[in-house]
C-alpha positions in Angstrom: 111.6 -39.7 -109.9 108.6 -39.9 -112.2 105.4 -41.8 -112.4 104.9 -44.2 -115.4 101.8 -46.2 -115.7 100.9 -45.8 -112.0 104.3 -47.0 -110.7 106.9 -45.0 -109.0 110.4 -45.5 -110.5 113.8 -44.0 -109.6 115.5 -42.6 -112.7 118.8 -41.6 -111.0 121.8 -43.2 -112.7 123.3 -46.2 -111.0 120.3 -46.8 -108.7 118.6 -50.2 -109.2 115.0 -50.7 -108.5 114.4 -53.9 -106.3 110.9 -55.4 -106.8 108.9 -55.8 -103.6 109.0 -59.6 -103.7 112.8 -59.5 -103.2 113.0 -57.1 -100.2 112.8 -59.6 -97.3 109.4 -58.6 -95.9 108.1 -62.1 -96.4 111.1 -63.6 -94.5 110.4 -61.4 -91.5 106.7 -62.3 -91.6 107.7 -66.0 -91.7 110.1 -65.6 -88.7 107.4 -63.8 -86.7 104.9 -66.6 -87.5 107.3 -69.3 -86.5 108.0 -67.5 -83.2 104.3 -67.2 -82.5 103.7 -70.9 -83.4 106.6 -72.0 -81.2 105.3 -70.1 -78.2 101.9 -71.7 -78.8 103.4 -75.2 -79.0 105.3 -74.7 -75.8 102.1 -73.6 -74.1 100.3 -76.7 -75.3 103.2 -78.9 -74.0 103.1 -77.2 -70.6 99.4 -77.8 -70.4 99.9 -81.5 -71.2 102.5 -81.8 -68.5 100.2 -80.1 -66.0 97.3 -82.4 -67.0 99.4 -85.5 -66.6 100.5 -84.4 -63.1 97.0 -83.7 -62.0 95.8 -87.0 -63.5 98.5 -88.9 -61.5 97.5 -87.0 -58.3 93.9 -87.9 -58.8 94.8 -91.6 -59.4 96.9 -91.7 -56.2 94.0 -90.2 -54.2 91.6 -92.8 -55.6 94.0 -95.6 -54.8 94.4 -94.2 -51.2 90.6 -94.2 -50.8 90.3 -97.8 -52.0 93.1 -99.0 -49.7 91.5 -97.2 -46.7 88.1 -98.7 -47.5 89.7 -102.1 -47.8 91.1 -101.8 -44.2 87.8 -100.5 -42.9 86.1 -103.7 -44.2 88.8 -105.7 -42.5 87.9 -103.9 -39.2 84.2 -104.6 -39.6 84.8 -108.2 -40.5 86.7 -108.8 -37.2 85.0 -106.5 -34.7 86.1 -108.4 -31.6 89.8 -107.9 -32.3 89.2 -104.4 -33.6 87.6 -103.3 -30.3 90.3 -105.2 -28.4 92.9 -102.8 -30.0 94.6 -105.4 -32.2 94.0 -103.4 -35.4 95.4 -100.1 -34.1 98.9 -99.5 -35.4 101.2 -96.8 -36.9 104.0 -98.8 -38.4 104.6 -101.7 -40.7 104.3 -105.1 -39.0 107.4 -107.2 -39.1 106.1 -110.6 -38.0 102.8 -112.0 -39.2 101.2 -115.4 -39.9 100.1 -116.8 -43.3 96.3 -117.0 -42.9 95.9 -118.1 -46.5 97.8 -121.4 -46.1 97.0 -122.0 -42.5 94.1 -121.6 -40.1 94.4 -118.5 -37.9 92.9 -117.3 -34.7 91.1 -113.9 -34.8 94.2 -112.2 -33.2 96.4 -113.8 -35.9 93.9 -112.7 -38.5 94.3 -109.1 -37.3 98.1 -109.3 -37.7 97.7 -110.8 -41.2 95.2 -108.1 -42.1 97.7 -105.4 -41.1 100.5 -107.0 -43.0 98.3 -107.4 -46.1 97.2 -103.8 -45.9 100.8 -102.6 -45.7 101.7 -104.8 -48.7 99.0 -103.0 -50.7 100.3 -99.6 -49.5 103.8 -100.5 -50.6 102.7 -101.8 -54.0 100.3 -99.0 -54.9 101.5 -95.6 -53.6 104.9 -93.9 -53.6 106.4 -93.8 -50.1 103.1 -94.8 -48.5 102.5 -95.2 -44.8 99.3 -96.0 -42.9 97.9 -95.6 -39.4 94.8 -96.8 -37.6 93.8 -95.1 -34.4 90.8 -95.5 -32.2 88.9 -92.4 -31.1 89.1 -92.6 -27.3 86.0 -94.1 -25.6 84.1 -94.8 -28.9 83.8 -97.6 -31.5 85.2 -95.2 -34.1 88.5 -95.7 -35.8 90.4 -93.3 -38.0 92.2 -95.0 -40.9 94.9 -92.7 -42.4 96.8 -93.3 -45.6 99.8 -91.0 -46.4 101.9 -90.9 -49.6 104.5 -88.7 -51.3 102.4 -87.7 -54.3 105.0 -85.4 -55.9 107.9 -87.7 -55.0 109.8 -84.8 -53.3 110.9 -86.7 -50.3 108.3 -85.2 -48.0 108.0 -86.8 -44.5 105.5 -84.6 -42.6 102.6 -86.4 -41.1 100.0 -83.6 -40.7 96.6 -84.6 -42.0 95.1 -82.5 -43.5 98.3 -81.2 -45.2 99.6 -78.0 -43.7 102.8 -77.4 -45.6 104.8 -78.6 -48.6 106.8 -80.9 -46.4 103.7 -82.9 -45.4 102.8 -86.1 -47.2 99.5 -86.2 -49.0 96.9 -87.9 -46.9 93.5 -89.5 -46.9 91.5 -90.2 -43.7 88.4 -92.4 -43.3 86.3 -92.6 -40.1 85.0 -96.2 -39.5 82.4 -97.0 -36.8 82.0 -100.6 -35.8 
C-alpha cells in the first residue's frame, strides 16, 4: 500500500479498490431508518386505538348519566307514585300503556316511564340494564345504569365495579 494524494490505495495485483459509495453502508443505514420509522408508526397507531377506546368509554359514561338524570326527572314529576313504590324496579317491564296516544292514570304513567327508560337504555348503551331502588325509610332513590363498555360479555352487577366481570355502572341518588 502507498499513499497518493492523501488517499490510501492497494497496489497488490488482482485486488480491486471499491469506492465507498458502492460498499452498502447506505443500504444498512436506510434499513435501520425504516425499522425505526416503522416502530414509531406502530406506536402512533397504538396510541390512536387507545384514544378511540377511551373516547368511547367516556361517551358511554356520559350517556349513562343523561339516562339516569332523565329517570330522576320522571320520579320527581310523579312523586305520589314514586313514593308509593311504582317506580322501583330491577328488570325490563313487559306490559305497559301508551301514554302518548291515550290518557293515563298516574300509576299507568309510572309504567310508561319505566318502559320509555328501558327503551332508551336499549337504544343507547351496549347490553344496558337499569335498576331503581328506594333507600329504606327515606324519600331517596338510587337510580343505577349498567352497561358492558368493553363488550366482553360481562354480567356482574357490583356497583362500583369490583372485578373485570362486572358491568360498568353509574349511580345517581335522587331525593323527592
